[in-house]
Backbone as CSV, one residue per row, in Angstrom:
resi,resn,N_x,N_y,N_z,CA_x,CA_y,CA_z,C_x,C_y,C_z
1,MET,47.709,92.127,57.195,49.047,91.582,57.368,49.834,91.794,56.074
2,ALA,50.999,92.353,56.182,51.831,92.623,55.014,52.393,91.315,54.463
3,GLU,52.460,91.262,53.153,53.022,90.083,52.496,54.538,90.132,52.566
4,GLU,55.125,88.997,52.800,56.573,88.867,52.744,56.908,88.099,51.482
5,LEU,57.394,88.819,50.481,57.724,88.201,49.199,59.147,88.514,48.801
6,GLU,59.843,87.486,48.383,61.182,87.649,47.836,61.235,86.879,46.521
7,VAL,61.780,87.524,45.502,61.894,86.927,44.179,63.369,86.834,43.827
8,PHE,63.811,85.619,43.517,65.167,85.440,43.022,65.138,85.699,41.522
9,GLY,66.040,86.538,41.029,66.030,86.877,39.619,67.412,86.967,39.025
10,PHE,67.420,87.009,37.708,68.636,87.183,36.924,68.225,88.088,35.777
11,TRP,68.729,89.298,35.717,68.179,90.340,34.857,67.958,89.927,33.403
12,PRO,68.811,89.101,32.768,68.495,88.780,31.371,67.496,87.627,31.192
13,SER,67.039,87.021,32.274,66.145,85.866,32.165,64.705,86.302,31.886
14,PRO,64.138,85.874,30.754,62.743,86.221,30.482,61.789,85.554,31.471
15,PHE,62.209,84.465,32.078,61.342,83.742,33.006,61.227,84.472,34.338
16,SER,62.353,84.942,34.874,62.260,85.696,36.122,61.590,87.049,35.882
17,LEU,61.768,87.606,34.682,61.089,88.863,34.356,59.579,88.682,34.302
18,ARG,59.115,87.527,33.865,57.673,87.245,33.845,57.086,87.244,35.246
19,VAL,57.817,86.683,36.181,57.354,86.673,37.569,57.266,88.098,38.089
20,GLU,58.299,88.885,37.836,58.269,90.280,38.277,57.132,91.054,37.623
21,LEU,56.912,90.837,36.347,55.838,91.518,35.637,54.480,91.163,36.233
22,ALA,54.261,89.907,36.538,52.989,89.487,37.140,52.772,90.189,38.474
23,LEU,53.810,90.264,39.290,53.687,90.947,40.585,53.401,92.434,40.390
24,LYS,54.073,93.043,39.427,53.857,94.473,39.176,52.461,94.735,38.616
25,LEU,51.975,93.871,37.726,50.626,94.038,37.186,49.566,93.981,38.283
26,LYS,49.825,93.179,39.291,48.881,93.052,40.398,49.138,94.086,41.500
27,GLY,50.209,94.858,41.360,50.518,95.878,42.364,51.036,95.311,43.672
28,ILE,51.730,94.207,43.596,52.234,93.522,44.785,53.692,93.896,45.004
29,GLN,54.001,94.332,46.213,55.379,94.690,46.541,56.167,93.440,46.891
30,TYR,57.431,93.442,46.517,58.297,92.298,46.768,59.736,92.782,46.878
31,LYS,60.568,91.928,47.428,62.001,92.197,47.498,62.665,91.385,46.390
32,TYR,63.487,92.044,45.604,64.180,91.397,44.489,65.580,90.978,44.927
33,LEU,65.934,89.728,44.663,67.258,89.207,44.988,67.944,88.785,43.691
34,GLU,68.881,89.606,43.225,69.611,89.314,41.984,70.595,88.181,42.226
35,GLU,70.581,87.206,41.333,71.490,86.065,41.413,72.455,86.091,40.244
36,ASP,73.686,85.737,40.502,74.676,85.568,39.445,74.685,84.080,39.103
37,VAL,73.730,83.673,38.270,73.561,82.248,37.992,74.667,81.678,37.108
38,LEU,75.410,82.541,36.461,76.484,82.059,35.592,77.765,81.760,36.361
39,ASN,78.033,82.555,37.405,79.325,82.427,38.074,79.264,82.122,39.564
40,ASN,78.191,82.566,40.243,78.231,82.483,41.696,76.820,82.449,42.287
41,LYS,76.170,81.301,42.246,74.842,81.173,42.852,74.975,81.250,44.362
42,SER,74.026,81.919,44.977,74.096,82.099,46.425,73.698,80.828,47.174
43,ASP,74.158,80.741,48.406,73.767,79.629,49.272,72.270,79.687,49.570
44,LEU,71.718,80.914,49.642,70.290,81.085,49.898,69.464,80.478,48.764
45,LEU,69.899,80.670,47.531,69.199,80.080,46.389,69.255,78.555,46.470
46,ALA,70.428,78.010,46.738,70.575,76.552,46.843,69.724,75.994,47.978
47,LYS,69.611,76.750,49.054,68.793,76.305,50.194,67.320,76.201,49.800
48,HIS,66.825,77.168,49.067,65.399,77.209,48.751,65.027,76.439,47.492
49,ASN,65.994,76.134,46.644,65.717,75.329,45.461,66.820,74.293,45.325
50,SER,66.843,73.363,46.270,67.912,72.367,46.320,67.820,71.340,45.195
51,ILE,66.664,71.254,44.536,66.505,70.279,43.457,67.193,70.763,42.188
52,TYR,66.797,71.958,41.706,67.340,72.477,40.453,68.436,73.523,40.653
53,LYS,68.414,74.178,41.798,69.365,75.253,42.094,69.327,76.349,41.028
54,ASN,68.112,76.666,40.542,67.984,77.750,39.573,67.204,78.906,40.183
55,ILE,67.014,79.954,39.400,66.485,81.199,39.948,64.979,81.275,40.045
56,TYR,64.286,80.271,39.624,62.834,80.377,39.623,62.280,80.036,40.995
57,VAL,62.456,80.994,41.907,62.008,80.825,43.293,61.297,82.094,43.743
58,LEU,60.123,81.909,44.327,59.403,82.977,45.011,59.271,82.530,46.457
59,LEU,59.737,83.343,47.368,59.539,83.051,48.786,58.331,83.832,49.259
60,HIS,57.300,83.123,49.695,56.073,83.743,50.201,55.982,83.380,51.672
61,HIS,56.184,84.380,52.526,56.275,84.165,53.980,57.330,83.100,54.303
62,GLY,58.452,83.150,53.579,59.565,82.241,53.840,59.414,80.858,53.241
63,LYS,58.274,80.587,52.604,58.055,79.270,52.002,58.321,79.355,50.501
64,PRO,59.185,78.474,49.974,59.531,78.565,48.554,58.452,78.003,47.630
65,ILE,58.213,78.728,46.553,57.407,78.274,45.433,58.402,78.178,44.273
66,LEU,58.470,77.010,43.611,59.492,76.769,42.590,58.902,76.686,41.195
67,GLU,59.723,77.028,40.215,59.421,76.978,38.791,58.478,78.105,38.379
68,TYR,58.848,78.819,37.350,58.177,80.072,37.030,56.702,79.900,36.690
69,LEU,56.302,78.820,36.005,54.881,78.644,35.703,54.064,78.387,36.970
70,VAL,54.617,77.613,37.877,53.953,77.360,39.157,53.869,78.658,39.954
71,ILE,54.921,79.448,39.911,54.936,80.740,40.602,53.859,81.658,40.031
72,LEU,53.750,81.718,38.701,52.731,82.565,38.080,51.321,82.118,38.474
73,GLU,51.084,80.813,38.514,49.781,80.306,38.954,49.523,80.685,40.411
74,HIS,50.543,80.578,41.238,50.408,80.936,42.651,50.049,82.409,42.802
75,ILE,50.719,83.262,42.060,50.447,84.704,42.123,49.000,84.970,41.727
76,GLU,48.542,84.336,40.664,47.172,84.541,40.191,46.152,84.048,41.219
77,GLU,46.443,82.935,41.868,45.497,82.348,42.821,45.552,82.994,44.203
78,ALA,46.730,83.439,44.611,46.883,83.974,45.967,46.377,85.404,46.101
79,TRP,46.469,86.182,45.036,46.035,87.573,45.068,44.909,87.752,44.066
80,LYS,43.706,87.644,44.543,42.531,87.651,43.673,41.975,89.053,43.436
81,HIS,42.603,90.090,44.001,42.078,91.454,43.862,42.133,91.983,42.432
82,SER,43.016,91.472,41.640,43.054,91.807,40.211,43.586,90.576,39.496
83,HIS,43.108,90.365,38.292,43.481,89.149,37.569,44.333,89.474,36.356
84,ILE,45.282,88.615,36.103,46.097,88.724,34.905,45.385,88.010,33.753
85,LEU,44.857,86.836,34.032,44.148,86.051,33.025,42.651,86.322,33.100
86,PRO,41.951,86.169,31.981,40.492,86.307,32.011,39.876,85.264,32.945
87,GLN,38.705,85.551,33.460,38.056,84.635,34.389,37.247,83.546,33.691
88,HIS,36.796,83.796,32.493,36.031,82.781,31.759,36.997,81.701,31.257
89,PRO,36.693,80.414,31.481,37.624,79.341,31.112,38.050,79.351,29.636
90,HIS,37.123,79.616,28.721,37.491,79.620,27.308,38.412,80.790,26.982
91,GLN,38.108,81.957,27.506,38.971,83.115,27.271,40.350,82.905,27.899
92,ARG,40.372,82.268,29.065,41.640,81.971,29.737,42.457,80.987,28.884
93,ALA,41.795,79.979,28.321,42.482,79.009,27.458,43.046,79.701,26.223
94,LEU,42.278,80.619,25.635,42.778,81.365,24.474,43.995,82.211,24.837
95,ALA,43.945,82.862,25.985,45.082,83.676,26.420,46.322,82.806,26.606
96,ARG,46.139,81.628,27.197,47.276,80.718,27.381,47.804,80.213,26.033
97,PHE,46.882,79.926,25.099,47.306,79.498,23.766,48.182,80.554,23.118
98,TRP,47.722,81.801,23.103,48.479,82.860,22.434,49.796,83.146,23.145
99,ALA,49.806,83.042,24.454,51.064,83.226,25.185,52.063,82.133,24.794
100,THR,51.588,80.900,24.693,52.451,79.784,24.286,52.909,79.947,22.840
101,PHE,52.009,80.360,21.985,52.333,80.574,20.578,53.418,81.637,20.426
102,ILE,53.218,82.765,21.076,54.191,83.861,21.002,55.531,83.426,21.586
103,TYR,55.490,82.737,22.725,56.712,82.244,23.348,57.482,81.344,22.373
104,GLY,56.762,80.460,21.661,57.400,79.561,20.710,58.044,80.296,19.556
105,LYS,57.454,81.411,19.132,58.010,82.200,18.030,59.214,83.015,18.473
106,VAL,59.189,83.501,19.692,60.282,84.328,20.212,61.456,83.457,20.636
107,GLN,61.161,82.345,21.254,62.200,81.463,21.783,62.890,80.798,20.626
């Protein structure tokens, strides 16, 4: 069964780019929906993320997954054919530490 995936994005957002990168690393096809979050958010975005009305939405078979970290966890758990994070808990914790560290330095 083919996956139905739609990703709401905003090209300069590092958070939506992370979601796209995770999907590409796993070789997962998706439909990209560009949002103009500064001037004109779509009604579709508001429908699927009525709480925050932001772009961090992944539609998986029409069901919304919200917030980019939750989306990244969902991608890792839903598609087990290839992993982004190491499988050993300690190595996974180290990878998360360094990702957080780098994010803090860049942000």
